C-alpha positions as CSV (number, residue, x, y, z in Angstrom):
1,M,-16.2,1.8,24.4
2,F,-18.7,-0.1,22.3
3,A,-20.5,3.1,21.5
4,A,-18.9,3.2,18.0
5,S,-20.9,0.1,17.2
6,W,-24.4,1.0,18.2
7,P,-25.5,2.2,14.7
8,Q,-24.7,-1.3,13.4
9,V,-27.7,-2.5,15.4
10,L,-29.9,-0.7,12.9
11,F,-28.1,-1.8,9.7
12,P,-28.9,-4.2,8.4
13,W,-32.2,-5.3,10.0
14,L,-32.3,-8.2,7.8
15,Q,-34.9,-10.5,6.2
16,V,-35.4,-14.1,7.1
17,P,-34.1,-16.8,6.7
18,R,-31.8,-16.6,9.7
19,L,-28.8,-17.7,7.5
20,A,-29.0,-14.4,5.5
21,L,-29.3,-12.4,8.7
22,R,-26.2,-14.2,10.1
23,R,-24.2,-13.4,7.0
24,R,-25.1,-9.7,7.1
25,L,-24.2,-9.4,10.8
26,S,-21.0,-11.1,10.2
27,A,-20.2,-8.7,7.3
28,L,-20.3,-5.8,9.7
29,H,-17.2,-7.2,11.4
30,G,-15.1,-7.7,8.3
31,G,-17.1,-8.6,5.2
32,V,-16.6,-12.4,5.6
33,S,-19.3,-14.8,6.8
34,R,-17.8,-16.6,9.7
35,S,-18.4,-17.3,13.3
36,A,-17.8,-14.3,15.5
37,P,-14.9,-14.5,18.0
38,W,-16.0,-15.2,21.5
39,R,-15.3,-11.7,22.6
40,R,-17.8,-10.3,20.0
41,R,-20.6,-12.9,20.4
42,P,-22.6,-11.0,23.0
43,I,-22.8,-8.0,20.7
44,T,-23.6,-10.2,17.7
45,F,-26.3,-11.9,19.7
46,L,-27.8,-8.6,20.8
47,C,-27.8,-7.4,17.1
48,Y,-29.6,-10.7,16.1
49,I,-32.3,-10.3,18.7
50,L,-33.0,-6.7,17.8
51,S,-32.9,-7.5,14.1
52,V,-35.5,-10.3,14.1
53,T,-37.9,-8.1,16.0
54,A,-37.5,-5.0,13.9
55,L,-37.8,-6.2,10.2
56,R,-39.0,-3.1,8.3
57,P,-38.6,-1.7,4.8
58,L,-35.2,-0.2,4.1
59,A,-36.5,3.3,3.5
60,N,-38.1,3.3,7.0
61,R,-34.9,2.1,8.6
62,V,-32.8,4.8,6.9
63,A,-35.2,7.5,7.9
64,L,-35.3,6.3,11.5
65,Y,-31.5,6.2,11.7
66,R,-31.1,9.7,10.2
67,S,-33.6,11.0,12.8
68,F,-31.3,10.0,15.7
69,P,-29.5,13.0,17.4
70,T,-26.0,11.8,16.3
71,R,-24.4,15.2,16.7
72,L,-25.6,15.6,20.2
73,L,-24.6,12.0,21.1
74,S,-21.2,12.5,19.5
75,R,-20.6,15.7,21.5
76,A,-21.5,13.9,24.7
77,W,-19.1,11.1,23.8
78,G,-16.4,13.6,23.1
79,R,-16.8,15.1,26.6
80,L,-16.7,11.7,28.1
81,N,-13.5,11.0,26.3
82,D,-11.9,14.1,27.9
83,L,-12.7,13.1,31.5
84,N,-9.5,12.0,33.2
85,L,-9.5,8.5,34.6
86,P,-8.1,7.5,38.0
87,T,-4.7,5.9,37.5
88,W,-5.8,2.6,38.8
89,L,-8.7,2.4,36.3
90,R,-6.7,3.3,33.1
91,K,-5.1,-0.1,32.5
92,P,-8.3,-2.1,32.8
93,I,-10.3,0.3,30.6
94,Y,-7.6,0.6,27.9
95,S,-6.8,-3.2,28.0
96,L,-10.5,-4.0,27.3
97,Y,-10.4,-1.6,24.3
98,I,-7.1,-3.1,23.0
99,W,-8.5,-6.7,23.4
100,T,-11.8,-5.8,21.6
101,F,-10.4,-3.9,18.6
102,G,-7.0,-5.5,18.2
103,V,-4.9,-2.5,19.0
104,N,-1.1,-3.0,18.5
105,M,0.4,-1.1,21.4
106,K,3.9,-2.2,20.5
107,E,3.8,0.5,17.8
108,A,2.8,3.3,20.2
109,A,5.4,5.9,21.1
110,V,4.3,5.4,24.8
111,E,3.3,1.8,25.6
112,D,2.6,2.4,29.3
113,L,-1.2,2.6,29.5
114,H,-1.0,4.6,32.7
115,H,0.5,7.5,30.6
116,Y,-2.9,8.2,28.9
117,R,-5.0,10.3,31.2
118,N,-8.3,9.8,29.3
119,L,-9.8,7.9,26.4
120,G,-9.2,10.8,24.1
121,E,-5.4,10.8,24.6
122,F,-5.4,7.0,24.2
123,F,-7.4,7.2,20.9
124,R,-5.0,9.9,19.6
125,R,-1.8,8.1,20.7
126,R,1.3,8.7,18.6
127,L,3.4,6.0,17.0
128,K,7.1,5.3,17.1
129,P,8.9,7.1,14.2
130,A,10.2,4.0,12.5
131,V,7.0,2.0,12.3
132,R,5.6,3.9,9.3
133,P,8.3,4.3,6.7
134,L,7.4,6.2,3.6
135,C,7.5,4.6,0.2
136,A,10.1,6.7,-1.7
137,S,9.2,5.2,-5.1
138,S,5.6,6.3,-5.1
139,C,4.3,9.8,-5.7
140,L,1.2,9.0,-3.6
141,I,1.0,7.2,-0.3
142,S,-1.7,6.2,2.1
143,P,-2.7,9.1,4.4
144,A,-4.0,6.7,7.2
145,D,-4.0,3.2,8.6
146,G,-7.2,1.4,7.5
147,R,-8.9,-0.6,4.9
148,I,-9.3,0.3,1.2
149,L,-13.1,0.5,0.6
150,H,-12.9,1.7,-3.0
151,F,-10.7,3.2,-5.6
152,G,-10.6,4.0,-9.3
153,R,-11.4,6.7,-11.9
154,V,-14.3,9.1,-11.4
155,K,-16.8,8.8,-14.2
156,N,-19.9,10.9,-14.9
157,S,-19.2,13.0,-11.7
158,E,-20.3,10.1,-9.6
159,V,-18.0,8.5,-7.0
160,E,-18.5,5.0,-5.4
161,Q,-18.4,5.0,-1.6
162,V,-18.6,1.2,-1.7
163,K,-19.1,-1.0,-4.8
164,G,-22.4,-0.3,-6.4
165,V,-23.3,2.7,-4.1
166,T,-22.5,6.2,-5.4
167,Y,-22.6,9.8,-4.3
168,S,-22.4,13.1,-6.3
169,L,-19.0,14.6,-6.7
170,E,-20.5,18.1,-6.7
171,N,-22.5,17.5,-3.5
172,F,-19.4,16.1,-1.8
173,L,-17.0,18.9,-2.6
174,G,-19.5,21.8,-3.1
175,P,-19.2,24.5,-5.7
176,Q,-15.7,25.1,-6.9
177,M,-15.7,28.9,-7.5
178,G,-12.7,30.1,-9.5
179,R,-11.7,26.6,-10.3
180,S,-14.6,24.8,-12.1
181,N,-14.9,25.8,-15.8
182,S,-18.5,26.8,-16.6
183,S,-18.1,25.7,-20.2
184,S,-17.1,22.1,-19.2
185,P,-19.7,19.5,-19.9
186,S,-19.5,18.2,-16.3
187,F,-18.5,19.1,-12.8
188,R,-15.7,16.5,-13.0
189,D,-14.2,18.0,-16.2
190,G,-14.3,21.4,-14.7
191,L,-11.8,20.3,-12.0
192,L,-9.2,19.1,-14.5
193,S,-6.4,21.4,-15.5
194,S,-5.3,19.3,-18.5
195,P,-7.6,17.6,-21.1
196,G,-5.3,14.6,-21.1
197,N,-5.7,14.0,-17.3
198,E,-8.2,11.9,-15.4
199,L,-9.8,12.3,-12.0
200,F,-9.1,9.5,-9.5
201,H,-10.4,8.6,-6.1
202,V,-9.6,6.3,-3.2
203,V,-11.5,5.7,0.1
204,V,-9.7,4.6,3.3
205,Y,-11.8,3.4,6.2
206,L,-10.3,3.7,9.7
207,A,-11.7,1.2,12.2
208,P,-11.8,2.0,15.9
209,G,-8.7,0.0,16.6
210,D,-6.6,1.8,13.9
211,Y,-4.1,4.7,14.4
212,H,-6.3,7.8,14.4
213,C,-4.0,10.4,12.9
214,F,-3.9,11.1,9.2
215,H,-0.9,12.4,7.1
216,S,-0.3,14.2,3.9
217,P,-0.3,11.7,1.1
218,T,1.9,13.7,-1.2
219,D,3.7,17.0,-1.7
220,W,1.0,19.5,-2.3
221,R,-0.4,23.0,-1.5
222,V,-3.7,23.4,0.3
223,E,-5.6,26.4,-0.9
224,L,-9.0,26.0,0.7
225,R,-10.6,24.4,3.7
226,R,-14.3,23.7,3.5
227,H,-16.3,22.5,6.5
228,F,-19.6,20.8,5.9
229,P,-21.7,20.4,9.1
230,G,-24.0,17.4,8.9
231,V,-25.2,14.2,10.5
232,L,-22.8,11.8,12.0
233,M,-23.9,8.4,10.9
234,S,-21.6,5.4,11.1
235,V,-19.2,5.0,8.1
236,N,-18.8,1.3,8.7
237,P,-18.8,-0.5,5.3
238,G,-22.0,-2.4,6.3
239,V,-23.8,0.9,6.7
240,A,-22.3,2.5,3.6
241,R,-23.9,-0.2,1.5
242,W,-27.4,0.9,2.7
243,V,-27.2,4.7,2.8
244,K,-26.8,6.4,-0.6
245,E,-24.6,9.5,-0.5
246,L,-23.6,8.8,3.1
247,F,-20.4,10.7,2.7
248,C,-22.4,13.8,1.5
249,L,-24.7,13.6,4.5
250,N,-22.0,13.3,7.2
251,E,-20.1,16.1,8.6
252,R,-16.7,16.5,6.8
253,V,-13.7,18.7,6.3
254,A,-12.5,19.0,2.7
255,L,-9.0,20.4,2.0
256,T,-8.5,21.3,-1.7
257,G,-5.5,22.5,-3.6
258,Q,-2.9,21.6,-6.1
259,W,-0.2,19.0,-6.5
260,Q,2.3,18.4,-9.4
261,H,-0.4,17.0,-11.7
262,G,-3.2,19.5,-11.0
263,F,-6.3,19.3,-8.7
264,F,-5.9,17.5,-5.3
265,S,-8.2,17.1,-2.3
266,L,-8.3,15.3,0.9
267,T,-11.6,15.0,2.8
268,A,-11.9,13.8,6.4
269,V,-15.4,12.4,6.9
270,G,-16.8,12.3,10.4
271,A,-18.9,9.5,11.9
272,T,-20.8,8.5,15.0
273,N,-18.8,9.5,18.0
274,V,-16.3,11.1,15.6
275,G,-17.6,14.6,15.4
276,S,-14.2,15.9,16.3
277,I,-12.0,16.4,13.3
278,R,-8.8,18.3,13.9
279,V,-6.5,19.8,11.2
280,Y,-3.2,20.8,12.8
281,F,-2.5,23.9,10.8
282,D,-6.0,25.3,11.2
283,Q,-6.8,26.4,14.7
284,E,-10.0,28.1,13.7
285,L,-11.7,24.8,12.7
286,H,-14.3,23.6,15.2
287,T,-16.4,20.6,14.1
288,N,-19.7,19.4,15.5
289,A,-20.4,22.7,17.2
290,P,-24.0,23.7,18.0
291,R,-23.6,27.1,16.2
292,Y,-23.3,25.5,12.8
293,S,-26.5,24.8,10.8
294,K,-26.8,21.6,8.8
295,G,-27.0,21.9,5.0
296,S,-24.4,24.7,4.8
297,F,-20.6,25.0,4.6
298,V,-18.0,27.3,5.9
299,D,-14.9,28.2,3.8
300,R,-11.5,29.3,4.8
301,S,-9.1,30.3,2.1
302,Y,-5.3,30.1,2.3
303,V,-4.7,32.0,-1.0
304,A,-5.0,35.8,-1.4
305,N,-7.6,36.8,-3.9
306,G,-7.5,40.5,-4.9
307,N,-8.0,42.6,-1.8
308,S,-9.2,39.7,0.4
309,K,-7.1,38.6,3.3
310,A,-6.1,34.9,3.4
311,A,-4.7,32.7,6.1
312,G,-1.2,31.2,5.7
313,G,0.3,34.3,4.1
314,G,-1.8,34.0,1.0
315,E,0.3,31.4,-0.8
316,G,-1.5,28.4,0.5
317,V,-0.3,25.8,3.0
318,S,2.5,23.6,1.7
319,L,2.6,20.1,3.0
320,Q,5.2,17.4,2.5
321,K,4.6,13.8,1.8
322,G,4.1,11.9,5.1
323,E,3.7,15.1,7.2
324,A,1.2,14.9,10.1
325,L,-1.9,16.6,9.0
326,G,-4.7,16.0,11.5
327,E,-6.6,13.5,13.6
328,F,-9.9,11.9,14.4
329,N,-11.4,11.2,17.8
330,L,-12.2,7.6,16.8
331,G,-12.2,5.6,13.6
332,S,-13.6,7.3,10.4
333,T,-12.9,7.7,6.7
334,I,-10.5,9.6,4.4
335,V,-11.4,10.3,0.8
336,L,-8.8,11.4,-1.7
337,L,-9.8,12.9,-5.1
338,F,-7.0,13.9,-7.4
339,E,-6.1,14.7,-11.0
340,A,-3.3,12.6,-12.6
341,P,-2.2,11.6,-16.1
342,A,-4.3,8.8,-17.6
343,D,-1.5,6.3,-17.2
344,F,-1.7,6.5,-13.4
345,S,-2.4,3.1,-11.9
346,F,-3.4,2.0,-8.4
347,N,-1.4,-0.7,-6.7
348,L,-4.3,-1.8,-4.5
349,Q,-7.0,-4.4,-3.9
350,P,-10.5,-3.7,-2.6
351,G,-10.7,-4.5,1.1
352,Q,-7.0,-4.7,1.7
353,L,-5.4,-3.3,4.8
354,I,-3.0,-0.5,4.4
355,R,-0.8,1.7,6.6
356,V,0.4,5.3,6.5
357,G,3.3,5.6,4.0
358,E,2.5,2.6,1.9
359,A,2.1,3.2,-1.9
360,L,-1.3,3.9,-3.4
361,G,-0.2,3.9,-7.0
362,L,2.4,4.7,-9.6
363,L,3.0,6.7,-12.7
């Protein structure tokens, strides 16, 4: 159950003095320099020992990390998660995970640990209906439990994955055939349906202890599913600071469509041990499968175009605000990109914790 943390051994392998190393290691567990809890000190000590013996240029470390067979390891981890545990072993295993990652089982629909036959069922546990009320006054709510990594307006077709580290909007979403205007000065402007609107984004990071399902953040219509096979590097904020365009390299599933103000997309980004991304209304989606080649993408349209046959009756898939949309196998990241009037304002702070149903912003 500590497998989700092994990429953190590589990032950052820090420079001396030891104080800087200690601060970086501490940042991996929450972004604040403080002594690690007793339950995490063995892992922190191991990271420290490996770090001081492997100080290398950043480019070498990134290349080494990217060379790891993360897809294969994640498939192996997924199979391990699906192995049923003996009844007598379930409570000790799950209790250790709860203690390590701070899981609140009082919110779970089923609190009895013996109910969950394997780790996969435990990771994807459902919540009691009343514990995630939806904010009725906001047109846009959080799709997942997690931490706000970054938010704001998209400028120059570049999006920040964490402060100061960007990725290309076009590389992230891929070509928008039939949507992007070729006469527009930028990829970003081609997505906008109204010249008075702006393009906004928000990134929600799900830690291993968070609720692993994600929900529809608003009332909208999904027109296209695009699956990008790729590597499965950790999306921990500490790693995201070191790897440029991390979200474009990792396997991801982008859902794009329309809401009341124009373009809207929700992208579920995979991570180490999170090769499995499930979208409830799309049974054909299979992520981290050997038959996919890296560097490509696979589309599935839900809107009829001419004589082509589309899934979902050809009108798109309509989703209601708060509706269950999909799930991860472990913690990961959700990226929202959406068009809205220029006076849209976020009601957020960088790094804040957020839950499904809480307001992201207001008009």
